[in-house]
DRENROLUM-524433 format. One record per residue: x, y, z of N, C-alpha, C, O, CB in turn; residue in three letters. Coordinates in steps of 0.05 Angstrom, whole numbers, padded with zeros to 5 digits, always signed. Glycine has a CB too. Example, Ala and Ser with C-alpha at 12.3 -4.5 7.8 and 13.67 -1.06 7.14 Angstrom:
+00264-00114+00156+00246-00090+00156+00264-00066+00156+00285-00066+00169+00226-00089+00181ALA+00257-00045+00142+00273-00021+00143+00258+00001+00157+00268+00023+00161+00282-00012+00114SER
END
This chain:
-00772+00559-00002-00747+00532-00018-00717+00552-00013-00695+00542-00016-00755+00524-00069MET-00721+00578-00007-00697+00597-00009-00683+00588+00019-00659+00587+00019-00705+00633-00012LYS-00699+00580+00047-00680+00573+00061-00668+00541+00064-00649+00534+00078-00689+00583+00082ARG-00689+00521+00046-00668+00498+00049-00642+00504+00029-00624+00487+00032-00684+00468+00040ILE-00638+00517+00017-00619+00524-00004-00599+00533+00012-00578+00520+00013-00627+00544-00026ILE-00604+00556+00027-00584+00566+00041-00570+00544+00071-00549+00544+00083-00597+00596+00050LEU-00598+00527+00073-00586+00515+00100-00568+00481+00099-00556+00469+00116-00615+00513+00121SER-00571+00478+00077-00564+00452+00064-00528+00455+00061-00512+00441+00073-00583+00449+00031SER-00524+00466+00049-00491+00476+00044-00477+00473+00073-00460+00457+00080-00487+00511+00032PRO-00491+00494+00086-00487+00495+00116-00476+00469+00129-00453+00466+00135-00513+00502+00129LEU-00497+00450+00134-00502+00428+00145-00476+00407+00133-00460+00394+00146-00532+00420+00139LYS-00479+00409+00106-00455+00394+00091-00432+00400+00101-00418+00381+00111-00452+00401+00062PHE-00423+00425+00100-00397+00434+00115-00392+00427+00145-00371+00414+00152-00397+00464+00114ARG-00404+00432+00157-00403+00423+00184-00404+00393+00185-00386+00384+00199-00424+00436+00201VAL-00421+00375+00175-00408+00349+00169-00375+00334+00157-00357+00318+00163-00426+00343+00153HIS-00382+00350+00142-00351+00343+00130-00327+00352+00152-00306+00339+00153-00345+00364+00099GLY-00332+00369+00164-00310+00380+00181-00305+00373+00208-00288+00381+00223-00312+00404+00183SER-00329+00348+00212-00337+00331+00232-00318+00305+00225-00302+00295+00242-00370+00325+00232GLY-00320+00296+00203-00311+00277+00191-00277+00276+00194-00262+00258+00203-00323+00280+00164LYS-00271+00308+00183-00240+00315+00182-00226+00305+00211-00211+00286+00216-00237+00352+00178ASN-00239+00328+00230-00234+00327+00250-00225+00296+00266-00204+00290+00277-00253+00341+00257ILE-00257+00277+00259-00251+00252+00272-00226+00235+00261-00217+00215+00273-00276+00235+00269GLY-00215+00247+00238-00195+00231+00223-00179+00226+00235-00170+00205+00244-00186+00238+00204PHE-00171+00255+00234-00141+00273+00251-00139+00266+00281-00118+00268+00293-00145+00310+00252VAL-00164+00259+00292-00162+00249+00323-00149+00220+00321-00132+00218+00338-00194+00249+00339ILE-00154+00196+00306-00151+00177+00301-00112+00176+00297-00094+00162+00305-00173+00172+00279PHE-00115+00198+00281-00079+00202+00262-00064+00215+00284-00039+00217+00284-00076+00229+00226CYS-00078+00224+00304-00061+00235+00334-00057+00207+00349-00034+00196+00352-00083+00261+00360ILE-00082+00195+00358-00075+00162+00376-00052+00153+00346-00028+00156+00352-00117+00129+00382VAL-00055+00147+00324-00033+00129+00327-00002+00147+00325+00021+00138+00327-00037+00105+00303LEU-00009+00169+00322+00025+00181+00332+00033+00182+00362+00054+00190+00372+00030+00214+00323PHE+00013+00173+00373+00019+00172+00408+00028+00153+00408+00049+00153+00421-00002+00173+00432ALA+00022+00126+00396+00024+00099+00385+00055+00090+00384+00068+00073+00397+00011+00097+00354GLY+00064+00114+00359+00097+00115+00345+00114+00127+00368+00136+00119+00375+00102+00138+00314ILE+00097+00150+00380+00129+00164+00403+00127+00144+00428+00147+00146+00442+00124+00208+00419VAL+00104+00123+00441+00105+00105+00462+00130+00081+00456+00150+00074+00467+00075+00092+00464PHE+00113+00074+00431+00135+00050+00412+00171+00056+00412+00191+00043+00416+00124+00052+00372GLY+00165+00076+00406+00192+00090+00400+00209+00091+00429+00233+00085+00431+00187+00124+00387ALA+00195+00099+00448+00215+00097+00473+00221+00066+00492+00239+00055+00504+00200+00119+00495VAL+00196+00061+00485+00196+00027+00490+00219+00021+00479+00241+00019+00491+00171+00008+00476SER+00214+00015+00443+00244+00003+00433+00272+00009+00442+00292-00005+00437+00247+00008+00407GLY+00270+00025+00453+00304+00031+00461+00316+00007+00484+00340+00004+00489+00306+00066+00480ARG+00294-00008+00495+00302-00015+00511+00288-00053+00503+00290-00072+00519+00296+00005+00537SER+00278-00052+00482+00275-00076+00477+00291-00094+00468+00306-00082+00454+00261-00076+00467ALA+00301-00131+00467+00311-00142+00459+00302-00158+00430+00278-00157+00424+00316-00149+00477ASP+00313-00169+00419+00316-00181+00398+00292-00211+00404+00283-00224+00385+00351-00185+00393SER+00287-00215+00430+00277-00246+00433+00250-00218+00426+00238-00220+00404+00283-00274+00472GLU+00243-00197+00445+00218-00184+00439+00210-00182+00413+00187-00187+00408+00217-00161+00450LEU+00223-00175+00396+00222-00162+00372+00208-00188+00350+00189-00186+00334+00256-00148+00364MET+00225-00210+00355+00217-00233+00341+00182-00244+00348+00167-00254+00332+00241-00255+00350LYS+00175-00239+00374+00152-00250+00383+00129-00232+00374+00105-00238+00376+00154-00253+00412ARG+00138-00211+00364+00116-00182+00359+00116-00182+00322+00101-00167+00310+00135-00144+00376LEU+00136-00199+00311+00143-00196+00287+00126-00198+00268+00126-00183+00248+00160-00209+00282ASP+00103-00224+00276+00080-00230+00266+00064-00206+00259+00055-00197+00238+00067-00246+00283PHE+00062-00196+00286+00035-00174+00281+00048-00144+00270+00033-00129+00257+00016-00168+00317ILE+00078-00135+00275+00077-00110+00264+00115-00112+00245+00131-00094+00240+00070-00081+00296PHE+00117-00141+00241+00132-00140+00219+00160-00124+00234+00170-00103+00225+00114-00124+00192GLN+00170-00138+00256+00196-00120+00266+00218-00127+00268+00238-00118+00279+00196-00109+00287THR+00211-00155+00252+00246-00178+00256+00261-00159+00222+00259-00161+00197+00237-00237+00247ASN+00274-00146+00239+00283-00140+00201+00307-00151+00202+00323-00137+00189+00287-00105+00185TYR+00320-00179+00217+00343-00198+00204+00328-00211+00187+00339-00217+00166+00359-00218+00224HIS+00302-00219+00191+00289-00239+00173+00280-00226+00151+00283-00238+00129+00268-00253+00184ILE+00265-00197+00151+00258-00177+00129+00284-00182+00116+00281-00202+00102+00251-00144+00138ARG+00312-00171+00116+00320-00172+00102+00331-00199+00082+00334-00198+00057+00330-00158+00112CYS+00335-00216+00094+00336-00246+00087+00322-00251+00067+00328-00265+00047+00327-00264+00106SER+00297-00238+00073+00267-00267+00049+00260-00251+00036+00261-00227+00040+00231-00284+00060GLN+00250-00268+00009+00244-00258-00016+00223-00236-00016+00206-00235+00002+00236-00279-00032GLY+00225-00214-00042+00214-00196-00039+00177-00210-00047+00161-00191-00049+00232-00173-00056PHE+00168-00229-00051+00136-00236-00052+00133-00246-00028+00110-00247-00020+00125-00258-00075LEU+00155-00255-00008+00146-00264+00018+00133-00234+00036+00112-00229+00048+00175-00280+00033THR+00160-00216+00031+00154-00191+00049+00128-00179+00039+00111-00173+00056+00179-00168+00047ALA+00124-00176+00017+00099-00166+00006+00061-00182+00020+00040-00171+00025+00105-00174-00031PHE+00072-00213+00022+00058-00226+00039+00049-00221+00065+00027-00220+00076+00067-00244+00039VAL+00084-00217+00075+00076-00213+00108+00070-00189+00112+00055-00184+00130+00098-00219+00131SER+00077-00174+00101+00071-00147+00103+00038-00136+00098+00028-00119+00113+00090-00135+00082SER+00023-00148+00078-00004-00149+00074-00027-00168+00100-00049-00165+00110-00004-00163+00042PHE-00006-00189+00100-00019-00204+00120-00020-00192+00149-00037-00198+00166-00007-00230+00121GLY-00001-00178+00152+00007-00160+00185-00025-00134+00193-00038-00127+00213+00050-00131+00177SER-00025-00128+00154-00043-00107+00158-00072-00116+00146-00090-00099+00141-00031-00081+00145SER-00073-00132+00144-00106-00149+00143-00118-00158+00181-00139-00157+00194-00099-00190+00118VAL-00093-00165+00184-00097-00177+00211-00114-00152+00234-00132-00157+00251-00063-00187+00224ILE-00096-00118+00225-00106-00096+00240-00134-00097+00224-00151-00095+00241-00086-00066+00239PHE-00143-00099+00206-00164-00085+00189-00188-00104+00195-00209-00091+00192-00155-00084+00155LEU-00194-00137+00205-00208-00150+00210-00215-00146+00236-00239-00146+00243-00200-00169+00204VAL-00195-00143+00253-00203-00130+00276-00211-00109+00276-00230-00108+00292-00188-00129+00291MET-00204-00079+00261-00228-00066+00258-00255-00069+00256-00273-00065+00271-00225-00059+00244ILE-00252-00078+00233-00280-00093+00222-00298-00104+00242-00322-00100+00237-00274-00118+00205PHE-00294-00114+00260-00304-00133+00280-00314-00105+00298-00337-00096+00296-00279-00159+00296LEU-00302-00098+00306-00306-00071+00324-00331-00049+00315-00348-00038+00329-00277-00053+00322PHE-00325-00048+00284-00355-00036+00277-00371-00046+00274-00391-00033+00282-00361-00025+00260GLY-00377-00073+00263-00403-00091+00269-00409-00088+00299-00432-00095+00298-00399-00123+00261LEU-00404-00083+00324-00407-00092+00347-00420-00064+00352-00420-00048+00333-00382-00105+00363SER-00430-00059+00376-00438-00038+00394-00429-00027+00409-00441-00009+00420-00451-00041+00404LEU-00407-00031+00414-00398-00025+00433-00370-00015+00419-00363+00008+00426-00400-00047+00454TRP-00356-00027+00403-00332-00040+00379-00326-00003+00376-00303+00007+00378-00348-00064+00339GLY-00345+00010+00371-00330+00035+00366-00323+00054+00390-00316+00077+00387-00346+00051+00349GLY-00324+00045+00404-00308+00064+00433-00283+00053+00437-00269+00066+00453-00324+00061+00466PHE-00272+00029+00424-00253+00018+00427-00235+00022+00403-00211+00017+00404-00259-00005+00435VAL-00247+00030+00382-00231+00016+00361-00215+00035+00360-00203+00027+00340-00241+00008+00335SER-00200+00063+00369-00179+00073+00366-00155+00061+00380-00132+00065+00373-00182+00097+00372TRP-00160+00045+00401-00132+00023+00407-00111+00005+00373-00088-00001+00367-00151-00011+00431ILE-00140+00002+00358-00116-00014+00326-00093+00014+00321-00068+00014+00323-00143-00021+00280ILE-00111+00038+00312-00084+00055+00303-00067+00056+00325-00043+00060+00322-00090+00086+00292PRO-00075+00054+00344-00048+00057+00374-00017+00050+00370+00005+00060+00369-00055+00034+00401PHE-00042+00012+00369-00018-00010+00364-00003-00015+00340+00018-00027+00340-00028-00036+00369PHE-00014-00006+00317-00005+00007+00291+00020+00016+00289+00041+00007+00280-00020+00029+00286LYS+00009+00042+00304+00036+00061+00317+00057+00053+00332+00081+00057+00328+00030+00079+00333GLY+00042+00037+00355+00067+00025+00376+00087+00008+00360+00111+00010+00364+00054+00005+00402TYR+00075-00014+00338+00095-00028+00324+00129-00015+00314+00152-00020+00317+00080-00036+00301GLY+00108+00005+00297+00126+00024+00278+00150+00041+00296+00173+00041+00289+00104+00047+00262TYR+00140+00054+00318+00159+00071+00338+00168+00042+00349+00193+00039+00348+00142+00098+00366GLY+00156+00023+00358+00181+00002+00370+00197-00006+00357+00217-00013+00369+00176-00021+00380LEU+00197-00009+00330+00221-00021+00311+00237+00005+00310+00261+00003+00314+00210-00034+00278SER+00225+00032+00304+00248+00054+00307+00270+00056+00326+00295+00055+00322+00237+00075+00311VAL+00252+00059+00356+00264+00058+00369+00285+00035+00385+00301+00042+00403+00250+00066+00375GLY+00282+00007+00372+00299-00011+00377+00317-00016+00355+00332-00034+00363+00288-00030+00384TYR+00323-00005+00321+00343-00005+00308+00354+00022+00311+00375+00023+00299+00338-00014+00285LEU+00346+00047+00326+00366+00076+00329+00386+00066+00358+00407+00077+00365+00339+00113+00338TYR+00370+00036+00376+00388+00041+00403+00402+00016+00398+00416+00005+00416+00371+00044+00436GLY+00398+00006+00374+00421-00015+00366+00443-00007+00338+00467-00014+00333+00404-00045+00358LEU+00426+00008+00324+00447+00009+00294+00458+00042+00297+00479+00051+00287+00423+00004+00256TYR+00439+00056+00311+00440+00086+00304+00420+00098+00286+00397+00089+00283+00466+00092+00293GLY+00432+00121+00273+00424+00135+00246+00421+00115+00217+00406+00116+00198+00448+00159+00240PHE+00446+00095+00226+00438+00071+00210+00407+00056+00192+00394+00054+00172+00445+00054+00229TYR+00412+00048+00229+00382+00036+00235+00357+00045+00226+00338+00033+00217+00377+00038+00261GLY+00363+00084+00233+00346+00102+00222+00339+00101+00198+00315+00100+00192+00353+00122+00225VAL+00359+00102+00177+00361+00104+00158+00348+00071+00143+00329+00072+00128+00388+00114+00156GLY+00357+00055+00148+00323+00032+00145+00298+00050+00141+00289+00058+00120+00312+00012+00180TYR+00293+00052+00159+00269+00051+00167+00252+00079+00150+00228+00078+00144+00271+00051+00200ASN+00268+00101+00146+00262+00117+00128+00256+00110+00097+00237+00116+00083+00281+00132+00130LEU+00278+00095+00091+00283+00085+00062+00264+00059+00047+00256+00052+00025+00314+00076+00063LEU+00263+00051+00071+00247+00016+00068+00223+00018+00077+00205+00015+00060+00259-00011+00088ILE+00216+00022+00102+00194+00016+00119+00175+00036+00129+00156+00031+00143+00202+00004+00140VAL+00181+00063+00121+00158+00090+00119+00142+00098+00100+00121+00111+00102+00169+00112+00120LEU+00156+00087+00076+00136+00095+00053+00110+00077+00055+00088+00089+00056+00150+00090+00022PRO+00112+00048+00054+00091+00038+00057+00076+00032+00084+00053+00023+00088+00095+00020+00045GLY+00094+00040+00099+00077+00046+00128+00056+00073+00143+00040+00077+00161+00100+00045+00146MET+00074+00090+00113+00060+00119+00126+00033+00111+00111+00013+00123+00120+00077+00156+00116PHE+00028+00095+00089+00003+00097+00071-00016+00074+00091-00037+00080+00101+00011+00087+00033ILE-00003+00048+00093-00021+00027+00111-00030+00045+00143-00048+00035+00156+00003-00006+00119SER-00020+00061+00150-00019+00079+00170-00040+00100+00167-00057+00108+00184+00008+00091+00171SER-00038+00106+00148-00071+00128+00142-00095+00111+00135-00118+00118+00139-00071+00152+00110LEU-00088+00090+00125-00117+00072+00118-00123+00061+00151-00145+00065+00162-00111+00038+00089VAL-00109+00052+00161-00118+00046+00185-00130+00058+00203-00143+00045+00220-00105+00041+00194ILE-00129+00083+00204-00136+00107+00222-00161+00109+00204-00184+00109+00213-00114+00136+00226SER-00156+00111+00182-00190+00115+00171-00207+00098+00177-00229+00106+00184-00194+00114+00144LYS-00198+00061+00174-00216+00049+00179-00225+00043+00211-00247+00035+00217-00211+00030+00166ALA-00206+00049+00227-00224+00056+00253-00234+00075+00261-00246+00076+00282-00216+00053+00272GLY-00232+00092+00248-00256+00121+00246-00284+00115+00234-00304+00123+00245-00244+00148+00223TYR-00286+00102+00213-00312+00090+00202-00312+00072+00218-00332+00079+00230-00316+00080+00174GLU-00305+00050+00230-00314+00034+00253-00333+00044+00273-00357+00042+00275-00293+00026+00268ALA-00318+00055+00285-00327+00080+00301-00350+00100+00294-00354+00118+00310-00305+00096+00304MET-00368+00097+00266-00383+00119+00253-00400+00093+00253-00422+00094+00264-00372+00139+00224ILE-00393+00075+00243-00418+00050+00242-00431+00036+00272-00453+00029+00280-00404+00022+00223ASN-00411+00037+00282-00424+00014+00306-00437+00050+00322-00460+00049+00330-00388-00015+00333SER-00426+00073+00326-00440+00091+00339-00475+00096+00320-00497+00101+00331-00416+00119+00340VAL-00472+00094+00293-00505+00087+00280-00512+00065+00293-00533+00065+00306-00508+00080+00245LYS-00496+00042+00292-00522+00024+00304-00533+00017+00330-00548-00001+00337-00521+00002+00296MET-00520+00036+00343-00527+00043+00374-00552+00060+00367-00572+00058+00381-00500+00063+00394ILE-00553+00077+00344-00579+00099+00346-00605+00087+00336-00626+00099+00336-00574+00127+00326SER-00603+00055+00325-00625+00049+00319-00632+00041+00340-00649+00024+00336-00630+00034+00301ILE-00628+00043+00367-00640+00027+00387-00647+00050+00403-00660+00044+00423-00622+00004+00401PHE-00643+00077+00400-00646+00106+00417-00679+00107+00411-00692+00088+00402-00625+00139+00402THR-00687+00127+00417-00715+00132+00403-00712+00160+00385-00731+00169+00372-00742+00136+00428ARG-00678+00178+00386-00679+00184+00364-00684+00180+00336-00679+00159+00323-00669+00188+00366ASN-00695+00207+00324-00696+00196+00291-00673+00180+00279-00650+00188+00285-00697+00222+00271GLU-00675+00158+00265-00650+00145+00253-00647+00172+00223-00665+00186+00214-00660+00101+00242ILE-00628+00171+00218-00625+00195+00194-00610+00177+00172-00610+00190+00151-00603+00226+00205ARG-00598+00153+00169-00591+00146+00149-00603+00111+00152-00602+00099+00174-00559+00155+00146ASP-00613+00099+00125-00621+00076+00123-00605+00054+00132-00589+00048+00115-00626+00073+00101ASP-00603+00038+00156-00588+00024+00160-00571+00010+00143-00546+00010+00144-00597+00014+00171PRO-00588-00006+00122-00581-00021+00104-00554-00003+00083-00534-00016+00076-00610-00030+00090GLN-00559+00024+00075-00546+00036+00063-00516+00037+00074-00496+00033+00060-00559+00056+00060ILE-00518+00042+00101-00496+00049+00120-00480+00030+00122-00456+00035+00122-00503+00054+00145GLN-00495-00005+00123-00475-00024+00126-00459-00028+00104-00435-00033+00106-00484-00048+00133MET-00474-00024+00079-00467-00027+00054-00435-00004+00045-00417-00008+00028-00497-00019+00036LYS-00437+00011+00059-00419+00035+00052-00401+00035+00080-00385+00054+00082-00437+00068+00046HIS-00402+00015+00099-00376+00009+00120-00367-00012+00098-00344-00006+00093-00382-00005+00157TYR-00374-00033+00084-00367-00054+00079-00353-00050+00054-00335-00065+00047-00387-00071+00079LEU-00362-00024+00039-00349-00009+00013-00320+00000+00027-00298-00002+00018-00369+00021+00000LYS-00330+00011+00052-00294+00026+00057-00286+00000+00069-00270+00013+00083-00287+00060+00085MET-00282-00019+00074-00275-00039+00084-00247-00044+00064-00223-00040+00063-00300-00061+00085MET-00280-00057+00043-00252-00069+00023-00233-00046+00006-00211-00052-00004-00267-00090-00005PHE-00244-00020+00003-00223+00000-00006-00211+00004+00022-00198+00025+00026-00235+00030-00023VAL-00213-00010+00038-00187+00003+00060-00163-00027+00055-00139-00026+00060-00203+00006+00107SER-00176-00051+00043-00158-00073+00046-00142-00065+00015-00118-00071+00013-00176-00108+00051MET-00153-00055-00002-00144-00059-00028-00113-00025-00025-00091-00022-00036-00181-00056-00057LEU-00128-00011-00008-00103+00006+00000-00081-00010+00015-00059-00008+00005-00112+00031+00020MET-00084-00022+00033-00072-00041+00056-00053-00058+00028-00029-00064+00033-00101-00064+00079CYS-00063-00066+00003-00045-00080-00014-00031-00055-00030-00008-00062-00036-00062-00104-00035ALA-00033-00041-00035-00018-00022-00046+00004-00013-00024+00027-00011-00030-00037+00001-00056VAL-00001-00010-00009+00022+00001+00015+00038-00029+00008+00053-00025-00011+00007+00008+00057SER+00039-00051+00015+00051-00070+00006+00071-00072-00011+00095-00076-00009+00038-00081-00001SER+00057-00068-00027+00068-00069-00054+00092-00047-00055+00115-00052-00064+00043-00063-00077VAL+00084-00023-00046+00107-00006-00035+00136-00011-00018+00160-00004-00021+00093+00009-00018VAL+00122-00027+00000+00142-00042+00017+00158-00065+00001+00181-00069+00009+00126-00056+00040ASP+00150-00077-00017+00163-00088-00032+00182-00076-00053+00204-00087-00056+00148-00100-00039MET+00176-00054-00070+00189-00043-00077+00211-00031-00075+00231-00032-00089+00181-00037-00078LEU+00203-00017-00052+00234+00000-00040+00246-00015-00028+00268-00007-00020+00233+00024-00019PHE+00236-00049-00022+00256-00068-00006+00264-00073-00041+00287-00062-00043+00242-00100+00021ALA+00261-00077-00054+00280-00082-00078+00303-00059-00092+00322-00062-00108+00261-00087-00098MET+00292-00035-00075+00313-00015-00092+00336-00009-00066+00359+00000-00071+00294+00020-00104CYS+00327-00014-00044+00347-00005-00021+00352-00023-00007+00371-00019+00009+00338+00015-00003PHE+00342-00047-00006+00356-00064+00018+00386-00084+00013+00393-00104+00024+00331-00085+00030SER+00393-00074-00003+00420-00077-00012+00438-00065+00006+00460-00072+00013+00423-00067-00039TRP+00423-00042+00013+00442-00018+00030+00452-00031+00055+00475-00032+00064+00424+00013+00040ILE+00423-00044+00067+00434-00046+00092+00447-00082+00092+00444-00098+00073+00406-00037+00116PHE+00458-00086+00116+00460-00111+00114+00464-00111+00151+00479-00095+00163+00486-00123+00090LYS+00450-00130+00164+00449-00127+00191+00455-00161+00205+00455-00164+00229+00418-00113+00197PHE
END
């Protein structure tokens, strides 16, 4: 009995540490996407930004002129696209190995907008990103990174069902956990869209592109 009491906390700490490391790795992948996007954005043109606006919300001429409710809907819709893709990856046996792509492209979209606005408007464009885009983007980026990691974990656990190794978690319980995490992620994306809307209401009058 004593042996069980001593060993259980150790296993818990290792498991928690592994979760944190996995989440950090996905955040690093997202940051790499930001860097790559920022470098690419310096040479991007307005036509490219318009084509990518539906997914990345990169067209700031439209963003500054649209209503606040429309800004919320478009921001939330963009996040839902990423979440749906992550959700489907997590339900497939191979999806876990490519779920990191979604956080990378999420970061790429933000980096692209930063590089584009800096190249076009200098620090005026950077100020727009910091005051209006970054607060909501920061929340949604963390959510997408976390969801991508959960998708990878769920996919790997699905693979374990078809191996000879002992199944540690009930597949039904695991799937309920995964669905719950995706639902919470969607709620948090809605929160990030509200933050987007509020910061746009407070500061968009400063910027006229």
